[in-house]
C-alpha positions, 0 to 999 in steps of 0.5 A: 500499499502507498501513503502514510496510513497503517496497513492491516488485515481483518480477521474476525472483525478486528485489525492486525497491527503492523509491525513497529517502525523501529524493528529494522533498526534493531535488526541492523544493530544486531547485525553490526554486533555479530559481523565481527564474531563472524569474522573472527570465526571464519579466520579460526576456520581457515587455520591450516596445518602449516599455521600450527606447525614449526617453521623448521619441519625437523623441530616438530615434537609431538609432545609439544601442543600446537599453538597459533600466535603463542596460544594453544590451539585445539586441532580437529581432523578427519580422514575420509576414505574415497575408496579401497582397492585390493592388492593384486599380487600377480600384477606386483610379480609380473610388472616387469619381464626378465629383460627389465628385471631379474631376481637372484639369490645370493649364492653364498648366503641366500637366506639369513634367518635370525636364530632368536625368532621363536614361534609359540606353537611351531619350530622352524625346521628348515628353510630352502629357496628356489627360482619360480621364474613365470613363463608366459607367452608375453614373456618371462617374469622373474620370481623368487621363492623361500619355503619354510618347514614348520613342525608343531610342538607336541609338548602341550598336546601330549600332556593335555590331550594324549595322556589324558585320553589314554588314561580315560581309555585304560580307566574303562577297562576296570569294568572287566574286573567288576562282577557281571551281576553288578550292571549299575557299576559297569554301565556307569563306568563306561557311559562316564568314560565315553562322555569324558572322552567326548569332552576331551575331544571337544576341548582339543578340537577348540585349541586347533583351527577348523580344517576340511580334512582329517588330522592326526589327532582326529584319528587317534581320538576316534580310535580311542572313542571306538575302544570305550565304545567296545567296552560297553558292547562287551558288557552287553555281550556278557549280559546276554551270555549271563541271562536272567539269574532268577526264576525257573527259566535260568535253572533250565528244564526240569530233569525227567524221572529215571526209569525203574531200571536205571534207578535200580542200577544207580542204586547199586552203583552207589552202594558199591561206592559206599562199600568200597569207601570211594568218595561220592561223585560231585554233582555237575554244574547247573545251567546258570553256573555254566552261563556265568562261567562263559560270561567270566571267560569273556571278561578274562579274554577282554582283559588281555585283548583290549590292552594289547589292541590298544598298545598295538594301535599306539605303536602303529599311530606313532610309528606312522607319524614319526616324522612329525615328531 
């Protein structure tokens, strides 16, 4: 609107007052007060690393705080990664042909290994060098190769895996000296040995890297597991042979009554033996006793078969992998 009057807009029947005429003056005053601060702030933002570094770069000391005009300066920095490229080893090796670059080992001392270098779980047995020059249709590319032969230290595994595992297997053989009738003791001993062996195997696997092939310790632990499992199978066989020791079924079928003629002959033989002073004939074993003797025989044989087989297994195992010792 033009003119010196007041302009307003109507709302709800009452006029809205216009802004006061002194408001632009207040805005100009605030702008004049904040302008020096903005300039100082802009100057502070434009400080570069060269402003806080000493003139002589060699005099830089990381222990001295950065300063600007004798005053301590707080430095902020950030790193922006624009992109990450993988290192192509082939391009690094085949960058130059043998016409431009040739690698050769020192004929006197090709490789000098510090004898004080030690690995926590391996020993460096030997090393050798060779020439692995790559031959392609585009040219020959120089290459040198060094091979280190490492041997794993078995001291830790012998005392923490092999010896405890052997003791667990030997402990399971105690059931061969327990009476076949005491089933809870023999079964508990066998199952406990088997579970302990599983725990030992899991513990040994936890300290080794997971690989897709079978390791020698896997063969040993699996063989020991089979031995402990066969102890349980042996008792199952003994229990089947022993049968049920109670009831008439364990006593076998009743003997038929002897015929009168045979009874007379038996009485005559007994009278003659009594008159001649011969001792009475001992009664024969019952079927239950025969079965128990067979079960005990299986236990006696197992006392020799299991230790002998386990000793043979250890002999074959350590002889086959002696080159790794």
